[in-house]
NUKE-717902 format. One record per residue (C-alpha): residue number from 1; residue in three letters; y, x, z. Coordinates in steps of 0.05 Angstrom, whole numbers. Layout:
REM NUKE-717902
pt seq = NUM, type = Ala, Y = Y, X = X, Z = Z
...
END
This chain:
REM NUKE-717902
pt seq = 1, type = Met, Y = 355, X = -2569, Z = -2150
pt seq = 2, type = Thr, Y = 347, X = -2548, Z = -2078
pt seq = 3, type = Ala, Y = 287, X = -2507, Z = -2054
pt seq = 4, type = Gly, Y = 260, X = -2569, Z = -2018
pt seq = 5, type = Glu, Y = 265, X = -2611, Z = -2081
pt seq = 6, type = Ala, Y = 231, X = -2557, Z = -2121
pt seq = 7, type = Arg, Y = 173, X = -2555, Z = -2072
pt seq = 8, type = Arg, Y = 167, X = -2630, Z = -2073
pt seq = 9, type = Thr, Y = 167, X = -2631, Z = -2149
pt seq = 10, type = Leu, Y = 112, X = -2578, Z = -2152
pt seq = 11, type = Ala, Y = 70, X = -2615, Z = -2101
pt seq = 12, type = Asp, Y = 78, X = -2679, Z = -2141
pt seq = 13, type = Glu, Y = 56, X = -2644, Z = -2205
pt seq = 14, type = Leu, Y = -4, X = -2614, Z = -2168
pt seq = 15, type = Ala, Y = -23, X = -2682, Z = -2141
pt seq = 16, type = Gly, Y = -24, X = -2709, Z = -2212
pt seq = 17, type = Gly, Y = -66, X = -2650, Z = -2234
pt seq = 18, type = Val, Y = -118, X = -2663, Z = -2179
pt seq = 19, type = Val, Y = -123, X = -2736, Z = -2199
pt seq = 20, type = Gln, Y = -134, X = -2716, Z = -2271
pt seq = 21, type = Leu, Y = -188, X = -2667, Z = -2248
pt seq = 22, type = Ile, Y = -224, X = -2722, Z = -2211
pt seq = 23, type = Arg, Y = -222, X = -2766, Z = -2273
pt seq = 24, type = Glu, Y = -246, X = -2711, Z = -2319
pt seq = 25, type = Arg, Y = -305, X = -2695, Z = -2274
pt seq = 26, type = Arg, Y = -318, X = -2769, Z = -2263
pt seq = 27, type = Leu, Y = -324, X = -2758, Z = -2188
pt seq = 28, type = Glu, Y = -341, X = -2818, Z = -2145
pt seq = 29, type = Pro, Y = -316, X = -2834, Z = -2074
pt seq = 30, type = Gly, Y = -349, X = -2788, Z = -2024
pt seq = 31, type = Ala, Y = -361, X = -2732, Z = -2074
pt seq = 32, type = Gln, Y = -343, X = -2663, Z = -2049
pt seq = 33, type = Met, Y = -290, X = -2625, Z = -2088
pt seq = 34, type = Asp, Y = -273, X = -2552, Z = -2095
pt seq = 35, type = Thr, Y = -244, X = -2517, Z = -2035
pt seq = 36, type = Val, Y = -169, X = -2516, Z = -2024
pt seq = 37, type = Arg, Y = -168, X = -2442, Z = -2041
pt seq = 38, type = Ser, Y = -207, X = -2452, Z = -2105
pt seq = 39, type = Met, Y = -160, X = -2507, Z = -2127
pt seq = 40, type = Ala, Y = -100, X = -2464, Z = -2110
pt seq = 41, type = Glu, Y = -128, X = -2410, Z = -2155
pt seq = 42, type = Arg, Y = -143, X = -2460, Z = -2210
pt seq = 43, type = Phe, Y = -71, X = -2485, Z = -2210
pt seq = 44, type = Ala, Y = -42, X = -2416, Z = -2196
pt seq = 45, type = Val, Y = -4, X = -2435, Z = -2133
pt seq = 46, type = Ala, Y = -4, X = -2415, Z = -2060
pt seq = 47, type = Val, Y = -54, X = -2446, Z = -2013
pt seq = 48, type = Pro, Y = 0, X = -2481, Z = -1970
pt seq = 49, type = Thr, Y = 30, X = -2513, Z = -2033
pt seq = 50, type = Met, Y = -39, X = -2537, Z = -2054
pt seq = 51, type = Arg, Y = -52, X = -2565, Z = -1985
pt seq = 52, type = Glu, Y = 14, X = -2603, Z = -1987
pt seq = 53, type = Ala, Y = -6, X = -2636, Z = -2053
pt seq = 54, type = Leu, Y = -73, X = -2655, Z = -2024
pt seq = 55, type = Arg, Y = -40, X = -2685, Z = -1962
pt seq = 56, type = Arg, Y = 1, X = -2730, Z = -2007
pt seq = 57, type = Leu, Y = -63, X = -2753, Z = -2041
pt seq = 58, type = Glu, Y = -95, X = -2762, Z = -1973
pt seq = 59, type = Ala, Y = -39, X = -2809, Z = -1954
pt seq = 60, type = Met, Y = -56, X = -2850, Z = -2016
pt seq = 61, type = Gly, Y = -130, X = -2851, Z = -1999
pt seq = 62, type = Val, Y = -147, X = -2812, Z = -2062
pt seq = 63, type = Val, Y = -176, X = -2752, Z = -2025
pt seq = 64, type = Ile, Y = -201, X = -2738, Z = -1955
pt seq = 65, type = Leu, Y = -189, X = -2672, Z = -1919
pt seq = 66, type = Arg, Y = -244, X = -2659, Z = -1868
pt seq = 67, type = His, Y = -230, X = -2601, Z = -1821
pt seq = 68, type = Gly, Y = -284, X = -2548, Z = -1828
pt seq = 69, type = Ser, Y = -319, X = -2587, Z = -1882
pt seq = 70, type = Gly, Y = -276, X = -2590, Z = -1944
pt seq = 71, type = Val, Y = -242, X = -2638, Z = -1992
pt seq = 72, type = Tyr, Y = -275, X = -2703, Z = -2014
pt seq = 73, type = Val, Y = -258, X = -2758, Z = -2062
pt seq = 74, type = Gly, Y = -227, X = -2817, Z = -2025
pt seq = 75, type = Glu, Y = -243, X = -2891, Z = -2029
pt seq = 76, type = Asn, Y = -179, X = -2908, Z = -2066
pt seq = 77, type = Val, Y = -192, X = -2863, Z = -2126
pt seq = 78, type = Gly, Y = -212, X = -2924, Z = -2167
pt seq = 79, type = Arg, Y = -153, X = -2968, Z = -2147
pt seq = 80, type = Ser, Y = -112, X = -2997, Z = -2204
pt seq = 81, type = Val, Y = -49, X = -2996, Z = -2161
pt seq = 82, type = Leu, Y = -31, X = -2929, Z = -2133
pt seq = 83, type = Pro, Y = 34, X = -2892, Z = -2119
pt seq = 84, type = Asn, Y = 60, X = -2853, Z = -2178
pt seq = 85, type = Pro, Y = 59, X = -2780, Z = -2157
pt seq = 86, type = His, Y = 118, X = -2768, Z = -2203
pt seq = 87, type = Gly, Y = 158, X = -2828, Z = -2180
pt seq = 88, type = Pro, Y = 224, X = -2821, Z = -2142
pt seq = 89, type = Leu, Y = 228, X = -2827, Z = -2067
pt seq = 90, type = Leu, Y = 265, X = -2884, Z = -2035
pt seq = 91, type = Thr, Y = 336, X = -2867, Z = -2014
pt seq = 92, type = Ser, Y = 350, X = -2859, Z = -1940
pt seq = 93, type = Glu, Y = 387, X = -2925, Z = -1941
pt seq = 94, type = Ser, Y = 322, X = -2959, Z = -1964
pt seq = 95, type = Leu, Y = 280, X = -2936, Z = -1905
pt seq = 96, type = Val, Y = 303, X = -2993, Z = -1861
pt seq = 97, type = Asp, Y = 291, X = -3043, Z = -1917
pt seq = 98, type = Leu, Y = 220, X = -3017, Z = -1922
pt seq = 99, type = Leu, Y = 210, X = -3026, Z = -1848
pt seq = 100, type = Arg, Y = 240, X = -3096, Z = -1850
pt seq = 101, type = Ala, Y = 190, X = -3115, Z = -1903
pt seq = 102, type = Arg, Y = 133, X = -3088, Z = -1860
pt seq = 103, type = Ser, Y = 161, X = -3125, Z = -1800
pt seq = 104, type = Thr, Y = 157, X = -3190, Z = -1839
pt seq = 105, type = Ile, Y = 88, X = -3179, Z = -1869
pt seq = 106, type = Glu, Y = 46, X = -3142, Z = -1817
pt seq = 107, type = Pro, Y = 53, X = -3183, Z = -1753
pt seq = 108, type = Pro, Y = 19, X = -3246, Z = -1780
pt seq = 109, type = Ile, Y = -35, X = -3202, Z = -1810
pt seq = 110, type = Ala, Y = -45, X = -3169, Z = -1742
pt seq = 111, type = Ala, Y = -52, X = -3239, Z = -1712
pt seq = 112, type = Met, Y = -104, X = -3256, Z = -1764
pt seq = 113, type = Gly, Y = -139, X = -3190, Z = -1747
pt seq = 114, type = Ala, Y = -143, X = -3212, Z = -1675
pt seq = 115, type = Thr, Y = -172, X = -3279, Z = -1696
pt seq = 116, type = Val, Y = -224, X = -3253, Z = -1746
pt seq = 117, type = Arg, Y = -238, X = -3184, Z = -1719
pt seq = 118, type = Asp, Y = -276, X = -3160, Z = -1781
pt seq = 119, type = Pro, Y = -327, X = -3109, Z = -1755
pt seq = 120, type = Gly, Y = -307, X = -3055, Z = -1806
pt seq = 121, type = Gly, Y = -234, X = -3062, Z = -1788
pt seq = 122, type = Val, Y = -248, X = -3062, Z = -1713
pt seq = 123, type = Glu, Y = -288, X = -2998, Z = -1720
pt seq = 124, type = Arg, Y = -234, X = -2966, Z = -1762
pt seq = 125, type = Ile, Y = -180, X = -2984, Z = -1711
pt seq = 126, type = Thr, Y = -219, X = -2949, Z = -1656
pt seq = 127, type = Glu, Y = -232, X = -2888, Z = -1700
pt seq = 128, type = Thr, Y = -160, X = -2880, Z = -1722
pt seq = 129, type = Leu, Y = -134, X = -2886, Z = -1651
pt seq = 130, type = Arg, Y = -183, X = -2833, Z = -1628
pt seq = 131, type = Glu, Y = -161, X = -2788, Z = -1686
pt seq = 132, type = Ala, Y = -87, X = -2800, Z = -1671
pt seq = 133, type = Glu, Y = -98, X = -2779, Z = -1599
pt seq = 134, type = Arg, Y = -131, X = -2715, Z = -1622
pt seq = 135, type = Cys, Y = -72, X = -2702, Z = -1669
pt seq = 136, type = Leu, Y = -23, X = -2712, Z = -1612
pt seq = 137, type = Leu, Y = -60, X = -2664, Z = -1566
pt seq = 138, type = Glu, Y = -65, X = -2611, Z = -1621
pt seq = 139, type = Arg, Y = 4, X = -2626, Z = -1650
pt seq = 140, type = Asn, Y = -31, X = -2634, Z = -1717
pt seq = 141, type = Glu, Y = 16, X = -2652, Z = -1774
pt seq = 142, type = Arg, Y = -38, X = -2700, Z = -1801
pt seq = 143, type = Leu, Y = -14, X = -2751, Z = -1750
pt seq = 144, type = Trp, Y = 30, X = -2787, Z = -1801
pt seq = 145, type = Val, Y = -31, X = -2799, Z = -1846
pt seq = 146, type = Val, Y = -72, X = -2824, Z = -1787
pt seq = 147, type = Asn, Y = -16, X = -2871, Z = -1768
pt seq = 148, type = Leu, Y = -17, X = -2901, Z = -1837
pt seq = 149, type = Asp, Y = -92, X = -2909, Z = -1831
pt seq = 150, type = Phe, Y = -83, X = -2947, Z = -1766
pt seq = 151, type = His, Y = -39, X = -3000, Z = -1798
pt seq = 152, type = Arg, Y = -88, X = -3006, Z = -1855
pt seq = 153, type = Ala, Y = -145, X = -3014, Z = -1805
pt seq = 154, type = Val, Y = -108, X = -3071, Z = -1770
pt seq = 155, type = Ala, Y = -101, X = -3106, Z = -1838
pt seq = 156, type = Gln, Y = -174, X = -3094, Z = -1852
pt seq = 157, type = Ala, Y = -192, X = -3129, Z = -1787
pt seq = 158, type = Ser, Y = -163, X = -3193, Z = -1817
pt seq = 159, type = Gly, Y = -224, X = -3197, Z = -1862
pt seq = 160, type = Asn, Y = -178, X = -3217, Z = -1919
pt seq = 161, type = Thr, Y = -184, X = -3166, Z = -1975
pt seq = 162, type = Val, Y = -120, X = -3190, Z = -2010
pt seq = 163, type = Leu, Y = -78, X = -3182, Z = -1947
pt seq = 164, type = Ala, Y = -110, X = -3114, Z = -1934
pt seq = 165, type = Glu, Y = -90, X = -3094, Z = -2005
pt seq = 166, type = Val, Y = -19, X = -3117, Z = -1992
pt seq = 167, type = Val, Y = -12, X = -3072, Z = -1931
pt seq = 168, type = Asp, Y = -47, X = -3016, Z = -1969
pt seq = 169, type = Ser, Y = 3, X = -3023, Z = -2025
pt seq = 170, type = Ile, Y = 62, X = -3018, Z = -1978
pt seq = 171, type = Val, Y = 39, X = -2958, Z = -1938
pt seq = 172, type = Leu, Y = 6, X = -2921, Z = -1996
pt seq = 173, type = Val, Y = 60, X = -2932, Z = -2049
pt seq = 174, type = His, Y = 113, X = -2908, Z = -1999
pt seq = 175, type = Gly, Y = 72, X = -2855, Z = -1964
pt seq = 176, type = His, Y = 127, X = -2802, Z = -1969
pt seq = 177, type = Glu, Y = 177, X = -2850, Z = -1938
pt seq = 178, type = Gln, Y = 129, X = -2867, Z = -1881
pt seq = 179, type = Arg, Y = 126, X = -2793, Z = -1865
pt seq = 180, type = Glu, Y = 202, X = -2790, Z = -1863
pt seq = 181, type = Ile, Y = 203, X = -2852, Z = -1819
pt seq = 182, type = Leu, Y = 158, X = -2818, Z = -1767
pt seq = 183, type = Arg, Y = 202, X = -2756, Z = -1769
pt seq = 184, type = Leu, Y = 265, X = -2796, Z = -1757
pt seq = 185, type = His, Y = 232, X = -2837, Z = -1702
pt seq = 186, type = Gly, Y = 220, X = -2772, Z = -1665
pt seq = 187, type = Asp, Y = 176, X = -2798, Z = -1608
pt seq = 188, type = Glu, Y = 103, X = -2792, Z = -1627
pt seq = 189, type = Asp, Y = 79, X = -2810, Z = -1557
pt seq = 190, type = Val, Y = 117, X = -2876, Z = -1556
pt seq = 191, type = Asp, Y = 93, X = -2892, Z = -1626
pt seq = 192, type = Phe, Y = 21, X = -2879, Z = -1604
pt seq = 193, type = Ala, Y = 29, X = -2923, Z = -1541
pt seq = 194, type = Glu, Y = 54, X = -2980, Z = -1585
pt seq = 195, type = His, Y = -6, X = -2972, Z = -1631
pt seq = 196, type = Gln, Y = -51, X = -2976, Z = -1570
pt seq = 197, type = Arg, Y = -19, X = -3042, Z = -1550
pt seq = 198, type = Ile, Y = -31, X = -3071, Z = -1620
pt seq = 199, type = Ala, Y = -103, X = -3046, Z = -1618
pt seq = 200, type = Arg, Y = -117, X = -3077, Z = -1550
pt seq = 201, type = Ala, Y = -90, X = -3144, Z = -1573
pt seq = 202, type = Val, Y = -132, X = -3144, Z = -1636
pt seq = 203, type = Leu, Y = -195, X = -3121, Z = -1601
pt seq = 204, type = Asp, Y = -185, X = -3172, Z = -1545
pt seq = 205, type = Gly, Y = -176, X = -3228, Z = -1596
pt seq = 206, type = Asp, Y = -105, X = -3244, Z = -1571
pt seq = 207, type = Ala, Y = -71, X = -3267, Z = -1635
pt seq = 208, type = Asp, Y = -3, X = -3282, Z = -1602
pt seq = 209, type = Glu, Y = 0, X = -3214, Z = -1569
pt seq = 210, type = Ala, Y = -22, X = -3179, Z = -1633
pt seq = 211, type = Tyr, Y = 35, X = -3213, Z = -1670
pt seq = 212, type = Arg, Y = 86, X = -3194, Z = -1615
pt seq = 213, type = Ala, Y = 60, X = -3123, Z = -1608
pt seq = 214, type = Ser, Y = 63, X = -3110, Z = -1683
pt seq = 215, type = Lys, Y = 132, X = -3143, Z = -1691
pt seq = 216, type = Glu, Y = 162, X = -3106, Z = -1632
pt seq = 217, type = His, Y = 132, X = -3040, Z = -1654
pt seq = 218, type = Leu, Y = 163, X = -3043, Z = -1723
pt seq = 219, type = Asp, Y = 229, X = -3069, Z = -1697
pt seq = 220, type = Asn, Y = 231, X = -3013, Z = -1646
pt seq = 221, type = Val, Y = 220, X = -2962, Z = -1702
pt seq = 222, type = Ile, Y = 279, X = -2993, Z = -1739
pt seq = 223, type = Glu, Y = 324, X = -2987, Z = -1678
pt seq = 224, type = Ala, Y = 301, X = -2915, Z = -1664
pt seq = 225, type = Ile, Y = 318, X = -2895, Z = -1735
pt seq = 226, type = Arg, Y = 385, X = -2930, Z = -1734
pt seq = 227, type = Ser, Y = 403, X = -2893, Z = -1669
pt seq = 228, type = Arg, Y = 389, X = -2827, Z = -1704
pt seq = 229, type = Arg, Y = 422, X = -2845, Z = -1770
pt seq = 230, type = Pro, Y = 490, X = -2880, Z = -1758
pt seq = 231, type = Asp, Y = 496, X = -2893, Z = -1832
pt seq = 232, type = Leu, Y = 435, X = -2939, Z = -1828
pt seq = 233, type = Arg, Y = 460, X = -2985, Z = -1772
pt seq = 234, type = Gln, Y = 485, X = -3042, Z = -1815
END
């Protein structure tokens, strides 16, 4: 096992331990948890390792990390379908398949979002874009989590809870792969600009443009990854 694989395995085990802790204490969404340092001491690991495990749970919506405030239980703690923290990652060859699936599913949902414009989803779109911009300016590594939240917000704008759950399942179950996708894409500014285009279309109520913007964004990510990984071109 490589050092990277060992760190990933430890972070996965810690994530499972945190979930168990939430269950044992019967904590509800919004409840404040122990500090990162306290949890690191509890599990006898270094603070950076503990933080990595919490970031994985944040990508699933199980916890929320608030800068300067602490760790809170997330809204998805009670979901019946969540990524298995001990499950295997997708292979590199499967990344494009994941994106193709998203390219098929998300554009019509974005179009519906532009038609319905559910108030909660619209507010969340604005909030996640604002947070993504802050992450870009600060070069904050939380950007990949915020990007996932943006796509979830667009689905929420559809007003259809089942469709929102579908997108949630894709981006949450494969949160680790989404992080790798952003790394391979390599251009955070272009990614953000394309998110802005999707947001404008949804907020303006332009369903056709929302569909195009979402489709072209995901297809562009596929091409960017293929250009960086020749083995994924076919």
